[in-house]
C-alpha angles and dihedrals in degrees: 000000000000096000097071089049092051091050090053091049095047096085089053092053096051116093112251111234118214113261099203123077091236091052092049090050091053091048091053091048091051091050091050091047091050092051092048092051091048090054096047095089092050090048090051091052091049094051096040093056101030097104095034100069120105141157130245087261101053106026111122116258105268130174097228135041122192121210116194120215118253106180137281135252101214103311094333128089115261115250090261092051091045090056090051091051092047089057091050092050090050091051091050094048091049091052096242093121134028105195134031120212108201111199124187151116123309097154091130130049091233095048118065116161098171095053092047089050091049092051092049092051096047089051087057098051106273109131114240091233089061094057123085122191127216106192095185102058092125094159139357097272093048091050093050095047093046091049089058103035102031105029099029096234112165099171131023147163108237120211123199142117119301094250091055104034097084092055091048092051094046094049095045090049088052090049091055101261113127100225144193119192125220115189113219116242133218101051120146113235092233132140092282091054093051091045089055091049093051091044090059091065089063094037089058091070091053090048092052090051091050091049092052100042099027097209121199115259119260087257124017109164130162126328115273124211095206097114095045091048092049091050090050090060089057094060 
């Protein structure tokens, strides 16, 4: 009984295309304008971070490196997160950084990104006293704002995947942290990698909104002296 009704309604549901040449031209112009507006956030991220990207070999010596969480497999860092941590350990061993701020999700008792990141780093030669944990880095903007307002970080090397690093740099710059971005190496270009790259196109709009309105993180809390204490042990 419903099918005939749906068939009758189908012409009403279809978009009506302009019949005149002028109307078609305006429709094309609107589509082009919409596409351009949709790409503006991604363009902003590209330009904002374009001169801030480095490698583990040529990044300026900076006191603090920030490693963003990227998921766990059980209690172990995911392959993406492991590659980020490998880059941080390399920077520490080469003397380009002194302290690593690991920032991630610990919203559940059975899910602790920062502690897993700390364990991974200590197993690769980074002293525990040189690692600081941010347990409320629920997303990139939260991590950047908390690095500045809670941990007092003014300058940092940011470590993430290539498809995410520009957004991290742009948002941390906006939050007041002078930043250099180091893309992690060693990732397989599999379906997960391409999903992350496509996801960044949509995440760019959220990042632009955060940069404009500068919302408070999900959890701010009191200032923490972890970074300054860790740096004191390096002297």
